[in-house]
PQR file with spaces between the fields and no chain letter, atoms N, CA, C, O and H, PARSE charges and radii, in Angstrom:
ATOM       1  N    MET     1      56.739  274.647   66.525 -0.4000 1.5000
ATOM       2  CA   MET     1      56.242  273.589   67.384 -0.0000 2.0000
ATOM       3  C    MET     1      56.383  272.215   66.716  0.5500 1.7000
ATOM       4  O    MET     1      56.776  271.239   67.354 -0.5500 1.4000
ATOM       5  N    ARG     2      56.056  272.159   65.427 -0.4000 1.5000
ATOM       6  CA   ARG     2      56.164  270.885   64.715 -0.0000 2.0000
ATOM       7  C    ARG     2      57.613  270.418   64.637  0.5500 1.7000
ATOM       8  O    ARG     2      57.898  269.222   64.686 -0.5500 1.4000
ATOM       9  H    ARG     2      55.737  272.952   64.908  0.4000 1.0000
ATOM      10  N    TYR     3      58.533  271.395   64.513 -0.4000 1.5000
ATOM      11  CA   TYR     3      59.943  271.064   64.404 -0.0000 2.0000
ATOM      12  C    TYR     3      60.448  270.419   65.703  0.5500 1.7000
ATOM      13  O    TYR     3      61.245  269.481   65.658 -0.5500 1.4000
ATOM      14  H    TYR     3      58.301  272.367   64.473  0.4000 1.0000
ATOM      15  N    ILE     4      59.997  270.908   66.835 -0.4000 1.5000
ATOM      16  CA   ILE     4      60.409  270.345   68.128 -0.0000 2.0000
ATOM      17  C    ILE     4      59.866  268.931   68.292  0.5500 1.7000
ATOM      18  O    ILE     4      60.572  268.044   68.771 -0.5500 1.4000
ATOM      19  H    ILE     4      59.350  271.670   66.871  0.4000 1.0000
ATOM      20  N    ILE     5      58.619  268.720   67.895 -0.4000 1.5000
ATOM      21  CA   ILE     5      58.022  267.378   67.993 -0.0000 2.0000
ATOM      22  C    ILE     5      58.763  266.403   67.085  0.5500 1.7000
ATOM      23  O    ILE     5      58.999  265.258   67.471 -0.5500 1.4000
ATOM      24  H    ILE     5      58.045  269.441   67.506  0.4000 1.0000
ATOM      25  N    LEU     6      59.132  266.842   65.884 -0.4000 1.5000
ATOM      26  CA   LEU     6      59.891  265.976   64.981 -0.0000 2.0000
ATOM      27  C    LEU     6      61.260  265.632   65.565  0.5500 1.7000
ATOM      28  O    LEU     6      61.727  264.503   65.414 -0.5500 1.4000
ATOM      29  H    LEU     6      58.941  267.772   65.571  0.4000 1.0000
ATOM      30  N    LYS     7      61.907  266.584   66.225 -0.4000 1.5000
ATOM      31  CA   LYS     7      63.198  266.321   66.850 -0.0000 2.0000
ATOM      32  C    LYS     7      63.068  265.314   67.996  0.5500 1.7000
ATOM      33  O    LYS     7      63.932  264.454   68.163 -0.5500 1.4000
ATOM      34  H    LYS     7      61.528  267.502   66.347  0.4000 1.0000
ATOM      35  N    ILE     8      62.001  265.414   68.780 -0.4000 1.5000
ATOM      36  CA   ILE     8      61.771  264.465   69.872 -0.0000 2.0000
ATOM      37  C    ILE     8      61.540  263.064   69.311  0.5500 1.7000
ATOM      38  O    ILE     8      62.085  262.091   69.833 -0.5500 1.4000
ATOM      39  H    ILE     8      61.299  266.113   68.644  0.4000 1.0000
ATOM      40  N    ILE     9      60.737  262.953   68.255 -0.4000 1.5000
ATOM      41  CA   ILE     9      60.492  261.659   67.623 -0.0000 2.0000
ATOM      42  C    ILE     9      61.784  261.117   67.018  0.5500 1.7000
ATOM      43  O    ILE     9      62.030  259.912   67.067 -0.5500 1.4000
ATOM      44  H    ILE     9      60.294  263.743   67.831  0.4000 1.0000
ATOM      45  N    LEU    10      62.617  261.999   66.443 -0.4000 1.5000
ATOM      46  CA   LEU    10      63.892  261.591   65.865 -0.0000 2.0000
ATOM      47  C    LEU    10      64.821  261.009   66.923  0.5500 1.7000
ATOM      48  O    LEU    10      65.456  259.980   66.694 -0.5500 1.4000
ATOM      49  H    LEU    10      62.417  262.978   66.403  0.4000 1.0000
ATOM      50  N    ILE    11      64.903  261.650   68.059 -0.4000 1.5000
ATOM      51  CA   ILE    11      65.766  261.157   69.142 -0.0000 2.0000
ATOM      52  C    ILE    11      65.239  259.831   69.679  0.5500 1.7000
ATOM      53  O    ILE    11      66.018  258.909   69.922 -0.5500 1.4000
ATOM      54  H    ILE    11      64.387  262.487   68.245  0.4000 1.0000
ATOM      55  N    ALA    12      63.930  259.726   69.865 -0.4000 1.5000
ATOM      56  CA   ALA    12      63.345  258.476   70.366 -0.0000 2.0000
ATOM      57  C    ALA    12      63.565  257.330   69.375  0.5500 1.7000
ATOM      58  O    ALA    12      63.868  256.210   69.785 -0.5500 1.4000
ATOM      59  H    ALA    12      63.297  260.475   69.668  0.4000 1.0000
ATOM      60  N    ALA    13      63.416  257.600   68.088 -0.4000 1.5000
ATOM      61  CA   ALA    13      63.634  256.564   67.079 -0.0000 2.0000
ATOM      62  C    ALA    13      65.108  256.156   67.028  0.5500 1.7000
ATOM      63  O    ALA    13      65.419  254.984   66.812 -0.5500 1.4000
ATOM      64  H    ALA    13      63.169  258.511   67.756  0.4000 1.0000
ATOM      65  N    SER    14      66.003  257.106   67.223 -0.4000 1.5000
ATOM      66  CA   SER    14      67.429  256.786   67.236 -0.0000 2.0000
ATOM      67  C    SER    14      67.782  255.891   68.411  0.5500 1.7000
ATOM      68  O    SER    14      68.547  254.938   68.265 -0.5500 1.4000
ATOM      69  H    SER    14      65.750  258.057   67.398  0.4000 1.0000
ATOM      70  N    VAL    15      67.229  256.195   69.571 -0.4000 1.5000
ATOM      71  CA   VAL    15      67.487  255.374   70.755 -0.0000 2.0000
ATOM      72  C    VAL    15      66.912  253.973   70.571  0.5500 1.7000
ATOM      73  O    VAL    15      67.565  252.985   70.909 -0.5500 1.4000
ATOM      74  H    VAL    15      66.607  256.970   69.690  0.4000 1.0000
ATOM      75  N    LEU    16      65.702  253.883   70.041 -0.4000 1.5000
ATOM      76  CA   LEU    16      65.100  252.576   69.787 -0.0000 2.0000
ATOM      77  C    LEU    16      65.891  251.771   68.756  0.5500 1.7000
ATOM      78  O    LEU    16      65.983  250.548   68.858 -0.5500 1.4000
ATOM      79  H    LEU    16      65.172  254.685   69.767  0.4000 1.0000
ATOM      80  N    THR    17      66.456  252.453   67.773 -0.4000 1.5000
ATOM      81  CA   THR    17      67.273  251.777   66.769 -0.0000 2.0000
ATOM      82  C    THR    17      68.495  251.133   67.408  0.5500 1.7000
ATOM      83  O    THR    17      68.806  249.971   67.148 -0.5500 1.4000
ATOM      84  H    THR    17      66.381  253.446   67.690  0.4000 1.0000
ATOM      85  N    VAL    18      69.175  251.893   68.238 -0.4000 1.5000
ATOM      86  CA   VAL    18      70.377  251.368   68.893 -0.0000 2.0000
ATOM      87  C    VAL    18      70.022  250.210   69.827  0.5500 1.7000
ATOM      88  O    VAL    18      70.739  249.211   69.879 -0.5500 1.4000
ATOM      89  H    VAL    18      68.922  252.837   68.449  0.4000 1.0000
ATOM      90  N    ILE    19      68.918  250.343   70.562 -0.4000 1.5000
ATOM      91  CA   ILE    19      68.507  249.279   71.474 -0.0000 2.0000
ATOM      92  C    ILE    19      68.147  248.011   70.710  0.5500 1.7000
ATOM      93  O    ILE    19      68.579  246.919   71.078 -0.5500 1.4000
ATOM      94  H    ILE    19      68.335  251.155   70.519  0.4000 1.0000
ATOM      95  N    CYS    20      67.357  248.152   69.645 -0.4000 1.5000
ATOM      96  CA   CYS    20      66.939  246.972   68.875 -0.0000 2.0000
ATOM      97  C    CYS    20      68.119  246.292   68.191  0.5500 1.7000
ATOM      98  O    CYS    20      68.223  245.066   68.197 -0.5500 1.4000
ATOM      99  H    CYS    20      67.007  249.039   69.346  0.4000 1.0000
ATOM     100  N    LEU    21      69.003  247.085   67.605 -0.4000 1.5000
ATOM     101  CA   LEU    21      70.160  246.482   66.948 -0.0000 2.0000
ATOM     102  C    LEU    21      71.088  245.815   67.957  0.5500 1.7000
ATOM     103  O    LEU    21      71.588  244.716   67.717 -0.5500 1.4000
ATOM     104  H    LEU    21      68.918  248.081   67.600  0.4000 1.0000
ATOM     105  N    GLY    22      71.313  246.477   69.076 -0.4000 1.5000
ATOM     106  CA   GLY    22      72.167  245.892   70.113 -0.0000 2.0000
ATOM     107  C    GLY    22      71.581  244.617   70.686  0.5500 1.7000
ATOM     108  O    GLY    22      72.291  243.625   70.854 -0.5500 1.4000
ATOM     109  H    GLY    22      70.907  247.370   69.271  0.4000 1.0000
ATOM     110  N    PHE    23      70.293  244.635   70.986 -0.4000 1.5000
ATOM     111  CA   PHE    23      69.638  243.453   71.536 -0.0000 2.0000
ATOM     112  C    PHE    23      69.595  242.325   70.512  0.5500 1.7000
ATOM     113  O    PHE    23      69.766  241.157   70.861 -0.5500 1.4000
ATOM     114  H    PHE    23      69.716  245.441   70.849  0.4000 1.0000
ATOM     115  N    GLY    24      69.368  242.672   69.255 -0.4000 1.5000
ATOM     116  CA   GLY    24      69.318  241.658   68.210 -0.0000 2.0000
ATOM     117  C    GLY    24      70.652  240.981   67.991  0.5500 1.7000
ATOM     118  O    GLY    24      70.709  239.766   67.801 -0.5500 1.4000
ATOM     119  H    GLY    24      69.229  243.621   68.971  0.4000 1.0000
ATOM     120  N    VAL    25      71.727  241.753   68.015 -0.4000 1.5000
ATOM     121  CA   VAL    25      73.055  241.173   67.845 -0.0000 2.0000
ATOM     122  C    VAL    25      73.431  240.361   69.080  0.5500 1.7000
ATOM     123  O    VAL    25      74.013  239.282   68.966 -0.5500 1.4000
ATOM     124  H    VAL    25      71.681  242.739   68.170  0.4000 1.0000
ATOM     125  N    LEU    26      73.101  240.877   70.249 -0.4000 1.5000
ATOM     126  CA   LEU    26      73.433  240.177   71.489 -0.0000 2.0000
ATOM     127  C    LEU    26      72.720  238.834   71.584  0.5500 1.7000
ATOM     128  O    LEU    26      73.324  237.847   72.002 -0.5500 1.4000
ATOM     129  H    LEU    26      72.629  241.753   70.342  0.4000 1.0000
ATOM     130  N    GLN    27      71.453  238.779   71.205 -0.4000 1.5000
ATOM     131  CA   GLN    27      70.662  237.561   71.312 -0.0000 2.0000
ATOM     132  C    GLN    27      70.669  236.726   70.029  0.5500 1.7000
ATOM     133  O    GLN    27      70.051  235.663   69.984 -0.5500 1.4000
ATOM     134  H    GLN    27      70.962  239.581   70.865  0.4000 1.0000
ATOM     135  N    HIS    28      71.361  237.195   68.988 -0.4000 1.5000
ATOM     136  CA   HIS    28      71.382  236.526   67.681 -0.0000 2.0000
ATOM     137  C    HIS    28      69.958  236.332   67.145  0.5500 1.7000
ATOM     138  O    HIS    28      69.600  235.263   66.651 -0.5500 1.4000
ATOM     139  H    HIS    28      71.863  238.058   69.025  0.4000 1.0000
ATOM     140  N    ASP    29      69.170  237.384   67.258 -0.4000 1.5000
ATOM     141  CA   ASP    29      67.769  237.339   66.851 -0.0000 2.0000
ATOM     142  C    ASP    29      67.577  238.235   65.626  0.5500 1.7000
ATOM     143  O    ASP    29      67.726  239.453   65.714 -0.5500 1.4000
ATOM     144  H    ASP    29      69.461  238.252   67.659  0.4000 1.0000
ATOM     145  N    LEU    30      67.249  237.633   64.501 -0.4000 1.5000
ATOM     146  CA   LEU    30      67.106  238.395   63.267 -0.0000 2.0000
ATOM     147  C    LEU    30      65.873  239.294   63.266  0.5500 1.7000
ATOM     148  O    LEU    30      65.838  240.290   62.542 -0.5500 1.4000
ATOM     149  H    LEU    30      67.128  236.643   64.430  0.4000 1.0000
ATOM     150  N    LEU    31      64.869  238.960   64.061 -0.4000 1.5000
ATOM     151  CA   LEU    31      63.675  239.797   64.131 -0.0000 2.0000
ATOM     152  C    LEU    31      64.022  241.181   64.681  0.5500 1.7000
ATOM     153  O    LEU    31      63.593  242.194   64.128 -0.5500 1.4000
ATOM     154  H    LEU    31      64.897  238.152   64.649  0.4000 1.0000
ATOM     155  N    PHE    32      64.791  241.225   65.760 -0.4000 1.5000
ATOM     156  CA   PHE    32      65.167  242.516   66.349 -0.0000 2.0000
ATOM     157  C    PHE    32      66.130  243.272   65.445  0.5500 1.7000
ATOM     158  O    PHE    32      66.084  244.500   65.386 -0.5500 1.4000
ATOM     159  H    PHE    32      65.138  240.401   66.209  0.4000 1.0000
ATOM     160  N    VAL    33      66.996  242.562   64.746 -0.4000 1.5000
ATOM     161  CA   VAL    33      67.899  243.226   63.809 -0.0000 2.0000
ATOM     162  C    VAL    33      67.095  243.833   62.660  0.5500 1.7000
ATOM     163  O    VAL    33      67.374  244.952   62.229 -0.5500 1.4000
ATOM     164  H    VAL    33      67.034  241.564   64.794  0.4000 1.0000
ATOM     165  N    GLY    34      66.107  243.103   62.170 -0.4000 1.5000
ATOM     166  CA   GLY    34      65.242  243.633   61.110 -0.0000 2.0000
ATOM     167  C    GLY    34      64.456  244.848   61.563  0.5500 1.7000
ATOM     168  O    GLY    34      64.332  245.826   60.824 -0.5500 1.4000
ATOM     169  H    GLY    34      65.881  242.194   62.520  0.4000 1.0000
ATOM     170  N    ILE    35      63.926  244.789   62.773 -0.4000 1.5000
ATOM     171  CA   ILE    35      63.200  245.946   63.312 -0.0000 2.0000
ATOM     172  C    ILE    35      64.151  247.125   63.483  0.5500 1.7000
ATOM     173  O    ILE    35      63.781  248.266   63.207 -0.5500 1.4000
ATOM     174  H    ILE    35      64.026  243.996   63.373  0.4000 1.0000
ATOM     175  N    GLY    36      65.370  246.855   63.935 -0.4000 1.5000
ATOM     176  CA   GLY    36      66.366  247.919   64.083 -0.0000 2.0000
ATOM     177  C    GLY    36      66.713  248.569   62.764  0.5500 1.7000
ATOM     178  O    GLY    36      66.884  249.786   62.696 -0.5500 1.4000
ATOM     179  H    GLY    36      65.671  245.928   64.159  0.4000 1.0000
ATOM     180  N    ILE    37      66.818  247.768   61.711 -0.4000 1.5000
ATOM     181  CA   ILE    37      67.108  248.324   60.386 -0.0000 2.0000
ATOM     182  C    ILE    37      65.945  249.180   59.890  0.5500 1.7000
ATOM     183  O    ILE    37      66.155  250.247   59.314 -0.5500 1.4000
ATOM     184  H    ILE    37      66.679  246.779   61.767  0.4000 1.0000
ATOM     185  N    LEU    38      64.728  248.713   60.114 -0.4000 1.5000
ATOM     186  CA   LEU    38      63.558  249.520   59.728 -0.0000 2.0000
ATOM     187  C    LEU    38      63.481  250.814   60.527  0.5500 1.7000
ATOM     188  O    LEU    38      63.123  251.858   59.983 -0.5500 1.4000
ATOM     189  H    LEU    38      64.557  247.846   60.582  0.4000 1.0000
ATOM     190  N    LEU    39      63.814  250.753   61.814 -0.4000 1.5000
ATOM     191  CA   LEU    39      63.828  251.972   62.630 -0.0000 2.0000
ATOM     192  C    LEU    39      64.926  252.926   62.166  0.5500 1.7000
ATOM     193  O    LEU    39      64.738  254.142   62.201 -0.5500 1.4000
ATOM     194  H    LEU    39      64.105  249.905   62.256  0.4000 1.0000
ATOM     195  N    ALA    40      66.063  252.395   61.734 -0.4000 1.5000
ATOM     196  CA   ALA    40      67.132  253.248   61.207 -0.0000 2.0000
ATOM     197  C    ALA    40      66.674  253.946   59.925  0.5500 1.7000
ATOM     198  O    ALA    40      66.965  255.124   59.716 -0.5500 1.4000
ATOM     199  H    ALA    40      66.215  251.407   61.705  0.4000 1.0000
ATOM     200  N    PHE    41      65.961  253.218   59.073 -0.4000 1.5000
ATOM     201  CA   PHE    41      65.411  253.813   57.853 -0.0000 2.0000
ATOM     202  C    PHE    41      64.403  254.909   58.198  0.5500 1.7000
ATOM     203  O    PHE    41      64.404  255.977   57.585 -0.5500 1.4000
ATOM     204  H    PHE    41      65.725  252.261   59.242  0.4000 1.0000
ATOM     205  N    MET    42      63.543  254.638   59.185 -0.4000 1.5000
ATOM     206  CA   MET    42      62.561  255.627   59.625 -0.0000 2.0000
ATOM     207  C    MET    42      63.255  256.867   60.199  0.5500 1.7000
ATOM     208  O    MET    42      62.817  257.993   59.960 -0.5500 1.4000
ATOM     209  H    MET    42      63.543  253.770   59.683  0.4000 1.0000
ATOM     210  N    THR    43      64.335  256.658   60.953 -0.4000 1.5000
ATOM     211  CA   THR    43      65.077  257.775   61.523 -0.0000 2.0000
ATOM     212  C    THR    43      65.655  258.655   60.427  0.5500 1.7000
ATOM     213  O    THR    43      65.621  259.881   60.524 -0.5500 1.4000
ATOM     214  H    THR    43      64.690  255.743   61.147  0.4000 1.0000
ATOM     215  N    GLY    44      66.184  258.028   59.385 -0.4000 1.5000
ATOM     216  CA   GLY    44      66.707  258.800   58.262 -0.0000 2.0000
ATOM     217  C    GLY    44      65.634  259.612   57.565  0.5500 1.7000
ATOM     218  O    GLY    44      65.863  260.763   57.193 -0.5500 1.4000
ATOM     219  H    GLY    44      66.211  257.031   59.306  0.4000 1.0000
ATOM     220  N    LEU    45      64.463  259.017   57.386 -0.4000 1.5000
ATOM     221  CA   LEU    45      63.359  259.752   56.741 -0.0000 2.0000
ATOM     222  C    LEU    45      62.869  260.907   57.613  0.5500 1.7000
ATOM     223  O    LEU    45      62.556  261.979   57.095 -0.5500 1.4000
ATOM     224  H    LEU    45      64.277  258.082   57.688  0.4000 1.0000
ATOM     225  N    ILE    46      62.797  260.705   58.921 -0.4000 1.5000
ATOM     226  CA   ILE    46      62.374  261.786   59.818 -0.0000 2.0000
ATOM     227  C    ILE    46      63.401  262.910   59.802  0.5500 1.7000
ATOM     228  O    ILE    46      63.039  264.086   59.828 -0.5500 1.4000
ATOM     229  H    ILE    46      63.051  259.835   59.343  0.4000 1.0000
ATOM     230  N    TYR    47      64.684  262.550   59.759 -0.4000 1.5000
ATOM     231  CA   TYR    47      65.733  263.573   59.691 -0.0000 2.0000
ATOM     232  C    TYR    47      65.601  264.399   58.416  0.5500 1.7000
ATOM     233  O    TYR    47      65.705  265.624   58.458 -0.5500 1.4000
ATOM     234  H    TYR    47      64.979  261.595   59.738  0.4000 1.0000
ATOM     235  N    LEU    48      65.374  263.738   57.285 -0.4000 1.5000
ATOM     236  CA   LEU    48      65.208  264.464   56.027 -0.0000 2.0000
ATOM     237  C    LEU    48      63.965  265.356   56.059  0.5500 1.7000
ATOM     238  O    LEU    48      63.989  266.470   55.535 -0.5500 1.4000
ATOM     239  H    LEU    48      65.290  262.742   57.251  0.4000 1.0000
ATOM     240  N    GLN    49      62.894  264.877   56.665 -0.4000 1.5000
ATOM     241  CA   GLN    49      61.667  265.673   56.773 -0.0000 2.0000
ATOM     242  C    GLN    49      61.883  266.894   57.661  0.5500 1.7000
ATOM     243  O    GLN    49      61.394  267.979   57.346 -0.5500 1.4000
ATOM     244  H    GLN    49      62.875  263.972   57.091  0.4000 1.0000
ATOM     245  N    SER    50      62.604  266.734   58.759 -0.4000 1.5000
ATOM     246  CA   SER    50      62.837  267.875   59.646 -0.0000 2.0000
ATOM     247  C    SER    50      63.732  268.912   58.975  0.5500 1.7000
ATOM     248  O    SER    50      63.549  270.111   59.183 -0.5500 1.4000
ATOM     249  H    SER    50      63.001  265.852   59.015  0.4000 1.0000
ATOM     250  N    ARG    51      64.705  268.460   58.165 -0.4000 1.5000
ATOM     251  CA   ARG    51      65.534  269.413   57.422 -0.0000 2.0000
ATOM     252  C    ARG    51      64.696  270.166   56.395  0.5500 1.7000
ATOM     253  O    ARG    51      64.881  271.368   56.201 -0.5500 1.4000
ATOM     254  H    ARG    51      64.853  267.486   57.996  0.4000 1.0000
ATOM     255  N    GLN    52      63.780  269.466   55.740 -0.4000 1.5000
ATOM     256  CA   GLN    52      62.937  270.106   54.731 -0.0000 2.0000
ATOM     257  C    GLN    52      62.009  271.127   55.386  0.5500 1.7000
ATOM     258  O    GLN    52      61.819  272.220   54.852 -0.5500 1.4000
ATOM     259  H    GLN    52      63.629  268.490   55.897  0.4000 1.0000
ATOM     260  N    MET    53      61.431  270.782   56.532 -0.4000 1.5000
ATOM     261  CA   MET    53      60.543  271.721   57.221 -0.0000 2.0000
ATOM     262  C    MET    53      61.306  272.930   57.743  0.5500 1.7000
ATOM     263  O    MET    53      60.794  274.049   57.722 -0.5500 1.4000
ATOM     264  H    MET    53      61.584  269.894   56.965  0.4000 1.0000
ATOM     265  N    HIS    54      62.528  272.706   58.210 -0.4000 1.5000
ATOM     266  CA   HIS    54      63.317  273.794   58.790 -0.0000 2.0000
ATOM     267  C    HIS    54      63.782  274.779   57.718  0.5500 1.7000
ATOM     268  O    HIS    54      63.925  275.968   58.000 -0.5500 1.4000
ATOM     269  H    HIS    54      62.944  271.797   58.227  0.4000 1.0000
ATOM     270  N    ASN    55      64.020  274.308   56.503 -0.4000 1.5000
ATOM     271  CA   ASN    55      64.529  275.159   55.430 -0.0000 2.0000
ATOM     272  C    ASN    55      63.436  275.699   54.523  0.5500 1.7000
ATOM     273  O    ASN    55      63.745  276.271   53.478 -0.5500 1.4000
ATOM     274  H    ASN    55      63.905  273.341   56.274  0.4000 1.0000
ATOM     275  N    ASN    56      62.175  275.539   54.885 -0.4000 1.5000
ATOM     276  CA   ASN    56      61.076  276.000   54.050 -0.0000 2.0000
ATOM     277  C    ASN    56      60.870  277.495   54.259  0.5500 1.7000
ATOM     278  O    ASN    56      60.499  277.907   55.359 -0.5500 1.4000
ATOM     279  H    ASN    56      61.924  275.075   55.735  0.4000 1.0000
ATOM     280  N    PRO    57      61.103  278.338   53.220 -0.5600 1.5000
ATOM     281  CA   PRO    57      60.957  279.787   53.397  0.2800 2.0000
ATOM     282  C    PRO    57      59.494  280.237   53.469  0.5500 1.7000
ATOM     283  O    PRO    57      59.217  281.339   53.942 -0.5500 1.4000
ATOM     284  N    PHE    58      58.558  279.406   53.009 -0.4000 1.5000
ATOM     285  CA   PHE    58      57.154  279.795   52.990 -0.0000 2.0000
ATOM     286  C    PHE    58      56.415  279.411   54.279  0.5500 1.7000
ATOM     287  O    PHE    58      55.234  279.723   54.436 -0.5500 1.4000
ATOM     288  H    PHE    58      58.784  278.511   52.624  0.4000 1.0000
ATOM     289  N    LEU    59      57.110  278.738   55.195 -0.4000 1.5000
ATOM     290  CA   LEU    59      56.475  278.291   56.432 -0.0000 2.0000
ATOM     291  C    LEU    59      56.262  279.442   57.407  0.5500 1.7000
ATOM     292  O    LEU    59      55.334  279.411   58.214 -0.5500 1.4000
ATOM     293  H    LEU    59      58.069  278.485   55.068  0.4000 1.0000
ATOM     294  N    LYS    60      57.118  280.457   57.333 -0.4000 1.5000
ATOM     295  CA   LYS    60      57.081  281.556   58.309 -0.0000 2.0000
ATOM     296  C    LYS    60      55.998  282.559   58.035  0.5500 1.7000
ATOM     297  O    LYS    60      55.855  283.531   58.776 -0.5500 1.4000
ATOM     298  H    LYS    60      57.873  280.482   56.677  0.4000 1.0000
C-alpha cells in the first residue's frame, strides 16, 4: 500500500516539475524555475525511497 502511495506522489511531483519549469521558462520567472528545480530534486528523492522500499527483503 505504501509503495502505491509513493508512486502516486512520484507521478504528481513529476507533473508539477514539468509544469513549473515550463511556466517559469515561458514567463522568464526565476521563482517558478527555482520551484521546478526543487520539485525535480524531491522527485529524485521519492524515486530513490520507493526503490529502497521495494527492494527491502525484511518488509514482507
